[in-house]
C-alpha positions, 0 to 999 in steps of 0.5 A: 395272602395279602397283608397291608404293608404298614409304613414308618413315618415319624422321624424318631422311630427312624432314628430309634432304629439306626441307634438301637436297632441290629445292623445288617448290611450287603452290597445294595442295602442296608438293614437296620431292625428293632423289636417294635416296643408298643405295637403288633405289627411290622413297619418298614422305612426306606431311605434314599440320600440325595447323593444317589442321584436326583428325585427320578432316580430316588424314587425308582431306587424306592420303588425297587426296594418296595417291591422287593420287600412285598415278596417277603411281606407275607412271611416276615415276623411281626412286630419289628421295625424295618429300616432299608438304607440303599447304598451306592451301587442300588442306583443301577441295579436290577430288582432281582439283584436286590432281591436277593440280597434283602431276602439274605439280609433278611433271613440273617437278622432272623425276620423270616 
């Protein structure tokens, strides 16, 4: 049941999600979601600000969030743009904590 994960690469799609999307935030991550108007696939973007640490820490945070998302990817509804933003406590967080919070945010956003 491996479903391909499409990633956001264009800056204008990130900006559209920030401006027009709904925001759900938790202690470790914030989730922005928006209906993808011209595509039927779900795209995901992960952002980690530079003030979260050096490149090694930022990439570790992105790997943790990507792995947390991968657990729920087969169950997420199609046709959405999802942007996940790391918050400061995410720097020292364990994968299981981020996964459980991401699940709660996805349910709150009615994406599961």
